[in-house]
C-alpha positions, 0 to 999 in steps of 0.5 A: 493473555498467556496465549502465544501467537506463532506467525508462519511467514512473519516478514510479510507486510500484513503479517509483520504489522499484525504481529506488532499490533498483537504484541503491543496489545500484550500478547506473546508473539513470535514468528518464522520466515526465510533468512533473506532480509526484508524491509519489515524485519527492522520493526520486528527486531526493534520490538524484540519479536523472535524471527526464527528460520522455518523449522518443524520444531517451531510448531508446538501444540500450545501455539496459536498459528497464523499462516501467511497466504503464500505458504502452503503444504507443498512449499513450507515445512511448518504448514505441512507439519501442522496439517500432518499433526492436526494442528489448526491454523488461521490465515491472516485474513481469517484471523483478522475477520474474527479479531476486528469484531471487538472494535468499531472498525474502519476498512480501506479497500481499493485497487490503488491507494489503500496503504496511503489512505489507511495510513492517513486515516490511522494517523488522524484517528490515533491522534484524536482517540485510542486507535489500533491499526494495521497498514499494508506497509508493514506497520501496526499499532495495538492498544489494549483499550482501543475502541477503534480499529483501522485496517487495510482491506485487500481484494487479492484472492478475495481476502477481504471476504471475512471482513464486516467493518462498520465503515469502509472506504473504497478508493477505486476499482481497476484490473490488477492481479491478473494471476487471480482475477479474470477481468475487471468485471471479476474484480468488480464482483469481488468488491461488490460482495465486500461492499455488501458486508459494510454495516454503517457507511461506505465511502467511494470515489464518485467518478469511478464508474464501477463504484457508482454501480455498487449496491449496498445495505449501508448508506453510500457516500460519494467523494471527489471533485464533482458537484454531484458528489456528497463530499466535494473537494474544492478551492485547491491550492498548491503550496510550498509544502503540500495542498490546501483545499476545502471540503463541502458536504451537501453544499455546507463547507466542513472546513479548510484542510491541508495535506503535506503532499501533492497530486490529485490522488492525495487530495482524494484520499484525504477527502475520503478520510474527512467524509468517513470521520464526519459521518462517524461523528468526529470533530472536523477541527481535530481532523484538520489539525492532524491531517497537517502532520501526516508524514506518509507511509513507507515506500509511498513517495518516500524522499531522500536527498543524496549529494544534492540529488532528490531520490523518490522511492515508491511502491507503484507497480500498476500503470494507474499508480505510476501515473499518480506518482509521476504526477506528484513528482511533476507537481512538486518539482515542476522545473526538474527533469523527471527520471523514472526507474521502474521494475515490473512486478510479476510476469502475468501483470507485465503481459496483461498491462504491457501497453498501459505500462508504456503509456504510464511511463511516457509521463516521465522525461526519461525511463530506465527499466530493471529486470522483471521481478517474478513472484513466488506464485509464478514461473517465467515461461519466457512470454515477456521480457523487460525489453518488450516494454522498453520498445513500446515506450516512446520516451528514451528508455534503457534497461539497466542492471543492479550492477551497473546503474551508471547510465542514470548519471546522464542527467542534470537537474533531475529527480529520480523516481524509483518504482516497483514492488519487488527489489527495486530498492537494490537498484536505488542503493546501487545508485546512492553508492554511485553518487556517494563515490562520485562526491568522494572522488571529487573532494 
């Protein structure tokens, strides 16, 4: 295993997870990126993986190059240097498509819920048997002798097309990434192409009209709450530490299950995992045992308490995800005011889904908005401002800056839900510092 992998853009969430996984399998790994701190950095540093500044000097003929999708000849000196000198490189998804053929692979695709479901499936499977996995929150684990491989299967720019997994879950189909997809039908066509590459079994949410239209070579299993699904979740009870439920397959009860989470979407994700592992031949008692201990994935309903104030951090950046996150907060804290702090992610998505964002945020009691986070892929043409979203929200809505989040203090008995895929955590940090200073001043 003398081969050395060099990751161009190693701090990307998928890239860092892949780097960690390969290193744990015994490969030598290094990478490069911008100097700005990113949340995946800590895991790379703890693993002792060198993260270098971008430089032509990093690219040498003995390396196997893996390049992040955001980096091209026109915006990255390493990619430009590699192309100029005839050094070949693979994109993340191209490398992964080849790499996964040595395992029995489980893919998780869908417009929403991929990362949480990949995390849940990885957690259960790794506790039953040797399993390697890649999760979209920047975590990965590699075992040289693992038979199974669980991975997140991303539809953006049809990145999942090199993948031919034995099994796959698809959680839903919804219009997103308007900078790439032209319509929900375009999204459907991408998922339809991917679904036909699944080899042994496809597990899809039965109440999604687009998923019901999929045609595949592999058997399709529907999961959900409806009686005509193959895997049905029923007898759902909300408990003090999550949700209890049963799952039946074609009328036969497979077992009683518990997940330490709230909200319909979490029960659906668990049912997909249960269905997939049942068909793949795993013991349902072991599946039930390990579902109970799932701690969640990074930035998916991550909770902390600062001076008696509950703060929830979530990656939600699409209206469907916002509704699911606020529903889970409402179920867990039914007697508290739900305060949403949301940062729109990309100008194209904000324009395309402006009315849907307003409707979703109306599920909160009060709303605060951060400035739109533009991606490196787009230019702000001035077509949309965060104030345009504020005007469409019928609940009290106010725009805040990272320098002044003090309006958030105007609530008693509240839970604060920070949502977004940009740098919303900077706003969260400002609020935490404000709370800490208030406590200090009172003492």
